[in-house]
N, C-alpha and C positions, 0 to 999 in steps of 0.2 A: 921681756917676753910677754908680760901681761899687757904692756902698752901696745905691742904689736897685735895681740889678739883682739884688744879693744878696738883698734883701728879697723881690723878686718871685719869684726862684727858690725861696727858702725857703717862700713862700706856696703856690706850685704844688706843691712837694714835699709840704707838709702836706696839701693838698687830695687829692693822689693817695693818701697814706697813709690818710687818713680814708675815701676812696672804697673802697680795697681792704679796709680793716677792715670797712666797712659791708657790702661784698659777701660777706665771710666770716661776719660776725656775724648779719646780718639773718635769713638762713635758719635759723640755729641758734636765734635768739631766738623766732621765730614758727612754727617747724615744728610743734610740738605743738599750738599754737592752731589752725593751718590744718588739720591732720590731724583734730582734733576737730570742726572746723566741717564739713569734708567728710563725715565719718561722720554727723554730725547731719542735714545737708541730704539726703544720700542716704536715710537712714532715715525722715525725716519727710515729704519732699516727692515721693518716687518710689514709685508704687504698683506695685512689681515686686520680684523678687529681684535684688539687685545683689551680685555676687560679686567680691571682691577681697581681696588680702592687705594689711592695714594697713602692713606693712613696705615695700610698693611705692608708698607715698605719700612724695614728697620735695619739697623746696622749694629754688629757686635764684634768683639775682638776675642773673647775667651773661648768660643766653641772651636775655632780653627787656628788658634794661636800658633805661630806668629802672623798668620794671615788675617785679613779683615773679612768678615762675613756680611754679605748683603742678603737680607731675608725678604722674600716676597711671599705673601699668602693669598690664597683664593684667586689665582690668576687663570683666566680662560682665553684661549686663542680660537677665534671663529673665522672661517674662511669668507671669501668674497665671491660674488657672481654665482657660478654653479655650486659653490660650496657654502653659500651664505647661511644655510641652515645646519651646517656641520660644525660641531665642536672638535677641532683638531686636537686640542690638548686642554685638559682640566688639571691644574696643578695646585693641590691644597697647600703644599709647602715647597718652595724652591729656595735653596741656599747656594749662593755663588761666592766662592772664596777668592778674594782679591789680594794681590801682593801689596802689603801695607805700605812699603816705601814708595811704590809707584803712585799710591793715593796721596801720600804726604808730599811728594815732590811736585805733584800737580801736572805732570806730563801725561804720557800714555799710560793708561791703567791696564794692568795685566790680570787676566782671569786665569786662576790656577786650578780651581776645583769647582765642580757642579754636583749638587745632591738634590734628589727629588724624593719626596715622601708621598706614597699612594697616588702616583700620577695615573691618569686615564688618557691613553693616547689612541687616536683613531686615524689610521692612515688609509687613504683611498686613491685608487687610480680609475678614472672614468674610461669608457670604451674609446673615447677620443685619444687616450694616452695622457690626458692632463692629470697631474697629481696634486692633491690638496696640500701637501707639505712644501710645495715650491713657493714659499712665501718670503724668503730672505732676499733682500735687494743687494746685489753684488757691490763690491767696492767700486768697480768701474762705473756702474750705473749711478751709484750715490755720488761719486766724484763729478760725474757729468752734470749733476744737479747742484753742484757747488757745495756739497756737504763735506764735513771733515771726517775722513775715514781712518784717521790715526788715533782717535780718542781711546779706543779699546783694542787690546791685543790678546789673542787667544794663546796663552802659554799654559795650556791644560796639562796637568800632571796626574789628575785623578777625577773620577766621576762615580756616581752611585745612584741606583734606583731601588727604592724600598717598597715592597708590596705593590708592584705596578700591574696595570692591566693594559695590554697592548693588542689592538685589533688592526689587521691589515687585509685589505680587499683590493684585488686587481681585476677589474672587469674585462681587461683585454685578454686574459688567459682562458677562462676565469678561475681565479685562485682566491681562497679565503683562509685566514689563519687568526687564531685568537689565543693569547697566553694570559693566564690569570695567576695571581699570586707570584709574580715574577720578582726576583731579587737579583740585581746585577751590579757588579762593581768592576771597575777597570782602572789601570794605572799605566802611565807612559809619559815621557817627557817630550811634549809636542813643540818645545822651543828648539829641539834638535831635529835634524833631518833624518838621522839614522838612529833608531833605538828599538828596544823590545817593548811591546805592549802586552800586558797580561790582563786577563778578565776571568771572572767567576760568575756563573749564571745558574740559578735554580728556578724552575717553574713548577707550580703545583698542578696546573691543568693546562694541557696544550691540545688544541683542536686544529686540524688541517683538512681542507676540502679542495678538490679540483674538479671542475666540470659538474658541480652538484653532487659529487660522490665524497663522502666522509672517509678519509684515509687514516686519520689519527683522531681519536676522541679521548679526552680526559687522560692524556699521557703525562707522566712526570719527566722532567728534564733536569739533568745536573751536568754542567759543562765547565771544564777548566781549559783555557786556551791561551797559548803564548804565540804571538806573531812577531816576526821581524819586519819592522816598518822602514821603508826607504822612501821618504817623501820627495827626494830628488827625482827618482825614477818612477814614483807612484806605483811601487811594487810591494805587495804585502804577502809574506811567506809564512806558512804554518810551521811552527816549531813543535815543542811539546804540547800535546793536547789530548783531551779525553772527553768524549761526549757520551752521556748515558741517557737512553730513552727507556723509561721504566727500569728494567734490570738488564737491558741490552746495551753493552758498551762498544763504542767504535771510535775511530780516530780518522783525521784528515792528514794528507800530505800534499805539498804543492804550493801554488801561489795564485794570487788574484792581482791583476794589473789594471791600471787606468791609463792607457797609452795616449788618449786624447779626450776631448770634451764630451764625446758621444759614445765611445766604445768601452766595453769591459772585457778583459781577457781572463779566462779560467784555465788552469792546468792543475786539476785536482784529482786525487784518488782517495778512496776511503775503504776501510776494511774493519771487520769485527775484531775486537781485542780478546774475546774469549770464545770458545768453541762448544760450550755446553748447550744442549738443546733447551735447557730451562731458561737460558737468557732470552732467546727469541720467543719462547712461549709466553713470556711476560707481556708481549705486545698484542696477544689475542684478546679481543674485547671480553670483559667480564672475568678474566683470569687473574689480573694483577690486583688482588684484594689482600686483606689482612691474613688470609689463609694461604697466600702464595708460598710463603717460606716453608710450609709443611708439605707441599706437593712433592711426591717422589717422581723423579725423572731419570731418563738415561737417553743416550744418543748424542750425535755430534752435528755441528752446524758449521758451514763455511759461507762467508758473506764478504763480497768486495765489489767495487765499482769505480766508475770514473765520471768526471764532468770536465770536458775539455773543449775549448774553442772560444770564439768571439761572440759576445752579445752586442747586437746593434739593431738598427731599425729593421733590417731584413734577415738577420741571422740569429740563431740561438746556439749555444754550445752543444756539442754532442754529449751523449750520456749513455751509460750502460751499467748493469749490475748483474751479479751472479749470486744465486742463493741455492744452497744444497743442504737438505736435512737427511741424515742417514740414521736409520733404525731408531727413530724417536719414539719415546714412550712417556706417558704421564699418568699418575694415579693419585686421586684424592684419598687420603687415609680413611675418611669416613664414608667412602663409597665402595661397593663390592667389586667393581670391575675397572679395568684400565683401558686406555687408548694405546694401541700397540702398532708396531710396524708402520710408523709414520715415515714415509719416504717422499721427498720432493726434490726435483731438479727444475730450476727456473733460470732462464737467461733473457734479459731485456737488453737490446742493443740498438742504438741509433747514433752512429758516428756523425751523421750530417747535422743533427740537432733539429731537423724539421719533423714536427710531430707526426706528419702523415707518413714518414718513412720508418716509423718504429717497428721493430720486430720483437715479438714475445714468443718464447718457446718454452713450454712446459712439457717435456717428453714423458715425465713420470710424476704421478701423484697417487699415493695410496695411503689409506688409513683404515684401521680396524677399530671400530667403536665397540668394544667387547667382542661379540661374535658377528658384528655387522660390518661388512666391508664397503668401502667407498673408493672408487677408482676413477681416474680421469687423466686426460692429456689434451693439450691444445697447442696449435701453432698459428700465430697471427702475423701477417705480413702487411703492414700499412693499415690506414684507417679509412680513407675515402679514395678508392674503394678498399675494402678489407678482404684479403685472402684468408680463408679460415679452414682449418682442418682439426677437428677435435671430437672428443667423446667424453661423456660423464655417465657413470653407472653406479647406482647405489640401491641397496635393499636393506632398509633400516627398520628395526623394531623400536618405535619411539620410547617405549617403556624401558628397554634395555639401554638406549642412548642416555637416559637420565641417570642410569647407574654408573655412567662413565663421567659425564660432564654435567655439573649441577646448573640448573636454571632456577633462579630464585623465585619462590612463591608460585611455581607453575608445575602442574602434573600433566603428563601426556601419555596416551596409549595409541596403538594402531600400527599398521604396517605401511610404510612409505616406500614406494618403488619408483625409480626414474631410470630411464635408459635413453640417452639422446646422442645422436651423431650428426655432425654437420661438416660438409666439405664443399668448398667452392668460393664464389665471390659474393660478398654482401655489399650492395650499394642501393641507390634510389631505384635502379632499374633491374637489379639482379638479386637473386636469393641463392644461398648455398643449397645443395641437395641435402634435405633434412629428413631425419626419421626419428621422432621423439615420442616417447610414451611416458605418462605419469599416472600413478594410481595412489590413492590413499584409502585404505580399507579399515572400517570400524574405528575411525578416529575419535579421540576423546581429549578435550582440553579443559583443565580446571585451574582457575586462578585463586590464590589466597584472598584476593580482593573481593571475590563474589562467591557465595556458597554453592551455586548451581553450576554444573559443567555444560559445555557444548559437547554433545555426543552424537553418535550415529553419523559421524562425518564420513561420507563416501564420495570420492571424486575419481573420475576415470576420463582421461583425455589423451588425444594424439595430435601432433603437428607433423604433416608429411608434405614434402616437395620432392618429386622424383626427377624433375627436369632442370631445376635451377632457374626457371622463369617465375617472375613474381606472381603472374596470374594463376600459376598451378599450385600455389600454397593452399593447403587445406587444414583447417582447424576444426577439430571435432571434440565436443565435450558433451557426450550423450547423457551424462549423469552427474548431478551435483546435489547433495542433500546434507542437511544438518538439522539438529533439533536442540532447542534451548528451552528447558522447563516445559516440555510437552508441546512447544510451538515449532512446527517444521518450516524450513525454508528450502525450496528445491527449484531446480531449473535445468535448462540445457542450452547448448549453443552449437550451431554449425555455421562455418564461414569459409569462403573461398575467395582468393584474389586479394592480396594485401593492398594493392593500389586502389581498386574500386570494389570493395567487398560485396559479395553476395551473401546475405545473412538470413538465418532462420533461428529465432531464439524465443524462449519464454522463461519467466520466473514468477513464482507464486509463493505466498506464505507471509510470515510476519518477522520483522526485524525489530528487536528491542535494543535500541541504541544505547540506552543506559547500561544494560547488562553487558553488551558487547564491548563497550569502551572501558568498563571496569576490568574485563578479562584482558583486553588488548588496549591499553591506554594510548591516546593520541597526543603526541608532544605538541605543546603550544596552543591547544584548543580544547574546548569542552563541548561535548555533544550528548544530549539525552533525548528520550522520547520513544515513541513507537510508530512504525510505519507498516501498514498492511496493504498488500496489493496482489493483483493478478494481471500480468502484462505479457503481451505477445507481439512479436514483430517479424515480418518476413518481407524481403525485398532486395533491391539492388541500390548500392550507394550512388551509382551514376544517376538513378532516377531522383534520389534525394537532392543531389547537387543541382539538378536541372529543375527541381520543383515539380516533378511529375508524381505527385503524391497519390494519384489514382492508381499507380502501379505498385504502390507499397501497401501491404496489409499490416495494420497496427490496431490494436484494441486493448482495452483494459480499464481498470479503476484503481485508485489509490486513496487510502484513508490514513491520515496522520493525526496524532494527538500528543500534546505536551512536548513538542519538539523544541529543544533549545540548542543554540549554537553561539559560541563566543570564542574569539581569537584575537591575535594582535592587530589584524587588519579590520576587525569588527569589535572593538573593545566594549561598546555599549551592549552588544549581544542582541540576539533576536529569539523570541519565543513564539511558536505557533501552537496555540492551545488546541485548535482543531482545524482540519482541512479535508475537503472532499472534492475529488476531481475524477472525471472520466475522459477518455481520449480515444481518438481514432487516427487514421493515417493523416488527416488534415489538420486537426486542432485538438486542444485540450479545453474542455469545458470545466471551469472552476465554479462549482456550486456555492462553496463557502470557504473562506480563509480568514481566520481570526487569530490575532496575536498581539504581541507588544515588541517594541525594540527600544531598549533603554527606558526612558520615561514616557515613550509614545506608544499609543495603541492604534490598531487598524483593523478594519473589516473590509474584505474585498470579494468581488465576484466578477465573472466575465469570461472571456475566451482568449486563449493563447494559440497562435498559429506559427507555422514555420519552425516548430520546435526541433524537428529533426535536422533541418539545415543549420540552425543555431548550434546544436550540440555536436554535429559531426563535420560541418564544412567551415573551415576558418574564414572569417570575414562576413558571414551571413548574419543578418539581424533577427532577433526574436521579435515577433509582432504580437501585440496584445491590445485589446480594448477592455478596460476594467472600470468598475465603479468602486471607488475607494472612500470609505467613511472613517472618521477618527474623532474621538472626543478631545484628545490632547496630542499635539505633535511638536517636538522640540527640534528645530532645524539646526541648532548649535551642535547637536550630537553627531551631525553628519559632515562636519568641517574636516578638511584634510590640509596638510601642508602643501603650499603652492609649488614647492620645488620637488619634494620627494613623493608626494601623493599619499603619504602615510597619515593616519588619523592624528590630529593635533592633541596637545596636552589636555585641552578642554574635554575631549571625548574619552573620558575614563569611566570605568565602572563605578557605581555608587551614586553620589549626588549628581544631578543633571547640571551641565555647565550653565552659568547665568549669562555669559556673554559669548559672542562669536570669537573664535580664534582659528583662523584658516579660511579656506574657501570651499564652496560646494562643488564637488566634481560630478558632472553628468556622465554616466557610463557610456562606453562604446557599444555598438551593435545592439542597440535597443530602439525599437520603433513602437512607441506606446501612446495610447490615448487614455488618459486618466481623468475620469469625471469625478471630481473631488468635492467632498464636503467635510470640513473640519471645524469642530466647536471652538477649540483654542489652539493658537499657534504661538510658539516662542521663537523669536528671531532676534538675535543679539539681545538687547535689553527691552525689546518691544513685546507687548502682549497683543496678539491679534485675535479677534473673535468672529464667529459666523463666516468663516472663509468658504466661498463656493466658486466653482468655475471649472474650466477644463485645462489640463496641462498636457501638451504634446511633447514627447521626448523622442528626439531623432538626431543622429549625427552629432552627439555630444552637446546638443542644444535643447533647452527647455523653453517652449513657447507657451505663454499664458494667454488664454482666450476668455475674455469677459470674467476675469477673476475679481470678486468683490469681497470686502471684509471691513470690519470696524476696528478702530484703535484710537486711543487718546481722545475719545469722545466724538471723533469724526467718522465720516463715511468715505471709503476708498474704493475705487474701481481701476483696474489696470489691464492693459493688453500690451504684450511685447515679448521680448526674448532675452535669454541669458545663455551664453555659450562658454564652455570650459575647454574648447579645443586647445587653446594655449593656456595651460593651467596656471602658469606664472602671471598671465595677464588676461584673466577672464573678462569678457565684454558683455555689455547689456544695452538694450534699446527699449525703453518703456514709454507708454503713454499713460499719464496719471490723471485721474479725475477725482478730486477731493472736495468734499462738502463739509461745512460746519466744523472746521478745525480751529481750535484755540491757538492764538499767536503764542501764548506762554507755553502751552503744551508742545507745540511744534519746535520752539526754540530749545526747550529742555531735552527733547528726544532726538532731534536730528542735527548731526554735525554740519550737514549741508546748509541748513537754515542759520545755524550759529555763525558760519563763515561767510555765506553769501548775503544773508539778510540780517546783519547784526542789530539793526534798528528794532527787530522783532522783540528783543528783550525789554524794550521800553514801550511796548504797545499792548493794550488790553483790548480783547475783542475776538471776533470770529471772521474767518475767511475761507474761501475755497479756491481751487485752481484747476485748470485744464492745461496740462503741460506735457510736452514730449521732450524726453531727455535721453541722451546716450553717453556712454563713457566706459570706464574700466573699473572693475572692483579691486579694492586693495586687499592686503593679506588678512584683514579682519572682516571681510565680506561687506565692507562699507565702500561707497563710491570714492574713487580717487578724484578729488575735486579738481585737480589740474587737468584732468582728461575730459571734463564735462562739456557738453554742448547741448543746446536745446532751445525751445521757443514755446511761448504759450501766454496764458492770461492768468492774472490773479484777480479774483472777485472778492473785494473787501465788503463784507456784510456790515460790519461795524468795527471801527477801530478808534480807540481813544489813546492819543499820544501824550503821555505824562512824564514829567521829569526827564525830558530829553535834552541832553547837552547841546545838540544841534539846534533845536528850536529855541532853547534858552538864549543862545548866542545870537540867533537871528533876531529874536525879540529885543535883545539889548542893543544890537547895532541899529535897528530900524526904529527904536523907541516905540514899538508896538507890543505892549505887554500881553495882548490877547493871543499872541502867537506862541506863548509858552505852553499852552495846553490846547490841543485841537481835536476835533471829532470828525471822523470821516465815515460816511454812511453810503452804502450801495455804490461803490466806486470800482470800475474795471480798469486794470492797469496792464498794459502790454509790456512783456519783458523777454529777454533772451539771454542765454548763457553762451559765451564764446570763449573758448580756451580757459575755462574756469572763472571767467569774469562775468558778473551779473550786470547786464545793461538794461536800465529801466527807461522805457520810452516816455516822453513828456506827458504828464497828466495834470488836470486842473483841480484846485481846491478852493473853497470859499470859506473864509473865517470872518464872520461879521461882514463888514464892507470892504475887506481886503481880499483881492483875488490873487491866487498864487498858482504858478505853473512850475513843476519840479521834474527833473529828469537827470540821468547821468549813469555812473557805474561805480561799483566797488570791487576791489581785487581780493585774491585769496589772502593777501597779507593784511586785509582789513582797511586798506587805504580808500578813502572816499574821494570821488571826483564827480561832484554833482554841480549842476547849475540851477538856480532858482530865480524866477522873475516875479516880483510883487507889484501888482497894480493897486496903488494906494491913493486915497483922497489926499489932495495937496495939503489940506488943513491939518492933517495928522502928523505932518513932518515937523520935527523939532527944528530949532534954529540952526544947530550944528549940522544936522543932516541936510537941511534946505541949502545951506551954503555949499556942502559937498556936491549935492545934485546940481546946483547952479553951475559949478565948475565942470561937471561931466556933460551937461546938456548945452551949456552956452546960453541958456534962457535966464536973463537976469531977474525977471519978474515972474516967479513961479505962481504967485497968487492969482495971476490972470488965467491960470489953467485949473481945470477941475480935478484932474488926476495925473499922477506921474508913475512911470514904470521903473522900478529899481532892479538892476541886475546883480545877483550875488554869486560868488564862487565859494562852494563848500568843499573843504579838503580836510586833511588830518584823518582821525579815526572817530568812531562813534563815541568813545569815552573822552577823547581829547580833540574835538573838531576845531577847525579854523574857518571863520566866515569873513569874507571880504566883499566890500561894495566895489564892483568893477565897472558898472555902466549905469546910465540913467537916460530916460527919454520921456518926452511929454506925449508920446504916442502909445497906444495900447498894442504893443508888439511883444508881449511876454512869450507867447507860443513860439514866435519866430526865433527869439533869442535863445530859448532853451533847446529847441529842435536843432539849431545849428551846432550847439555844443555836443548834444547827444550823437548827432551824425558823425562828428569828428571822432568821438570816443569809440563808436561802433566800427568805424573804418580802421582806426588804429588797432582795435582788438582783432578784426578780421585779417589785417596785414600781419599781425604777430602770429595768428593761427596759421596763416599760409606759410610764414617763415618756419614755424615750428614743424609743420607737416613736411615741408621740404627737407628740413634737417633730419627728421625721422626717416623719411624716404631715402635720403642720401646715406644715413647711417645704416639702414636696412640693406641697401645695395652694397655698402662696404662690407657689412657682416656676411652677406651672401657671397660676395666675391672672395672674402677670406675663407669661408667654408668651402667654396668651390675649389680654391687653390689647395686647401687642406685635403679635400677628397681626391683631387688629382695626385697630390703627393702620396697619399695612402695607396691609391690605385697603382701608382708607379712602383711603390715599395712592394705591393702585393704581387705585381707582375714579376719584379726582380726576385722576390722570394720564391715564387712558383718556378721560375727559371732555374734558380740555384737548387731548389728541391728536386726538380726533374733531372738536372745534371748529376746531383749526388746519387739519385736512385739508379740512373743509367750506369754510372761508374761502378756502383755496387753490383749491379746485375752483370756487367762485363767481367768484373773480377770473379764473380761466382761461376760464370760460364767457363772462364779460363781455368779456374781451379778444377772444375769438373773434367775439362779436356786433358789437362796435363798432370793433374794431381790425383787422378783416380787410381786407387790401388789395384794390383793384379787380383783377379778372382781367386778366391780360396777354394780348395776342394769342398764339395758338398758335404755337410755334416751328416752323421748318421741320424736318421729320424728318431725322435723321442716322442713318447706319448704326450698329447696336449693336456695341460693341467686342467683340473675341474674348474668350472665357472662357479666361484664361491658366492656370486650374487643371486643365484637361482633360488635360494631358499625363500620360500614364501612368496616368490614372484608371480 
């Protein structure tokens, strides 16, 4: 017995030793193999930039035993083309569980689990329908490229996301969703074709918006879902499931199918799982807080709906929902009054799925906020055009409202009254018959964020349209007044005709933006300062659009002080310390405007015209002639991303950016003349001083006229233009006149010089240039060298060429040591840039009694292709060189000649050149020899440029043709969509008419008249 026990213990011990050894050795044995496989799969199967450090790939066995875990840390997936600035996914930690035996056997590796920690996922769909997550290369496409598609098999059994952030934006709808603090886990055997998939999801904060309207904000989600998966039929059916939005639980029934590669079918219904009013109350903004559990409620809720049909390029599923609240009531225990008699009936129905066919019917809505009733009803049929029939009526004491519903840190008083009815068709050419009145009497608002209230708020206005014609709409606001700390702001407005308004308005008083924004904070921006003015305007918008400003009466003055503004779109912020302006119907006269933006300051004065057209007529430009002075201006702070047009990372509050990151965007609809004088300008890493000249801004183009400045010890003058019409490829065309610039300074500061004139690094001295150059700016606001073309002169004042590898090799080959160091004085050199290649025309040098002619080209890659001809006294040739020249010239007795011409070919690079003797002559034909070589190089460059331009033109034509085909396809889809929409609408209308004809009930006996109930909204009205 003891012997048997000993054997068992020894066996267990051996098993544990083997297991521990395997756990230690397996990762070491297969780490390099799995790392190579990960590299290969990411490179071959993902159509995106995948950034990661190979050192962050590791393998372990213990975490997911008995599976092998492949760990990847700090992985980013960045899109291409239109999405090249988008990070699709940032994965701090990714763990992939692999079937250990499939790794050991060396065949197809099975992926069994995937787990992500703190992933940040951003999914986007452009207006064109293109999605940024469409990055995986299919098996068929990979196989067509000769790749092995059997190395990895997805045998997923479980997945998990921990503390994820998910953003989804679809510009085709437009729809936006963001989930923060999301935890999701799921399980299912994807090696089988029929199985159950279970998932659990929680979200701390969920936001949803459609068409710019926020429908869900900061909602909590808790979902447990089981689905029957049939991969043979691609049919996925809801089984047990419960979804909870805040405290509102509901569930789904039905199925989702993928019948083909393009369509999705839905046959879904949903309903509330509980009927207490408190559940749906939790969705009201501001209610679902830590006090929610203490709210006293009563009343019932019914909620259900459907989502049914096919989603395709021309169809969307039909949808509908019903919501009914009966006798709802809620009461906060720490408040004296309750909200009672909450009754709501709402039906949304759109069986065709076409948004324009939606019907919304709210036949009843009533709410008593304490003793303050609110009533309404509305019927909406379609959206464009919209048939409308509705009314809203309320008479609310704001102080009593706060006794029912708490608004944090806000006190209010006053009587608010609204009574509005509308019935008819709303479209671009029609208005419903409208009769609306709104009044706020003795209003008072005080925020805990600011000690003083806004008080004496009085507002009285009407909107009336008695005919349904747009031109007959009348808006009348005879009185508006408010007072903040003794400073009043008041005005009035009268307008008629929505399409071409006839207006008469004035406003006068003081607005303290600092105080106002503390009382009413603005999300995503900071605004402070004071504006005081007296403004009046009277006229007709038709005259404004036509520029007949003599028919418009406008006058006034505005003074501003200490205005600050900062937002995501202007992160460096702007501060106007003081501004004074007067205006009339034609122009604004800016007497003074002083301020700062980021680290830059400015002072301006001048005139602004067409301001009415710019403000009120889309597409009209603002005209201005201004004198602008600045002590310091940092161009780097105004860089934007060339794809998204958003400010780049360099433009952040705080320290000014030291280098350019992004491009400068010239705004639309500005026609400006800016006479500028700036003491110091920062552009990339350059410091410019004494900048003066005129900048014209028009049609997204900045034109520089006689702009002069100093930098790097030289004097610069430029005339030309820069345009950002194509923000991804901004173009420039400049004429440069430079004097007294150091070769060393130019080489250190300008990448263009480093690349195109690399020899400048070995030259000491001063030069100037008069050069015209055009091309495209790169994403760092520096020229894209491959796009450059230009022509001009270099004036070498003085240049000492020392320690040059090129001249050293020429001196060694020719046995002329004086060529190692040469001095050039007052030499003019013709050059041109073709397709990014610098072509230097032949020029002459004299070094002692050696005459040299040099010319050629060098490429963006730094390759030299130069020819040199040296006219040398025969007596200076060494014996070896004389023998070589004799072979080249055929002249046996060189001593009978005074001079010989040596032809040299210079290749390689500046740091590693190659110099070869290619020809010799007893004639002085150096110029001819070099000119022939340069002409050949120039012709080759021009031919390459022509071929490049033809390729670009052909590519553009191909892109235009593809865009045209895409537009035609979308147009056909839109026509088909409209056709199906009209058919669905007609079918629905026929059904309604038949129902009215055959389903109309027999008339009932007239009821006994009863007294009409009192109108509870008349109190205080």
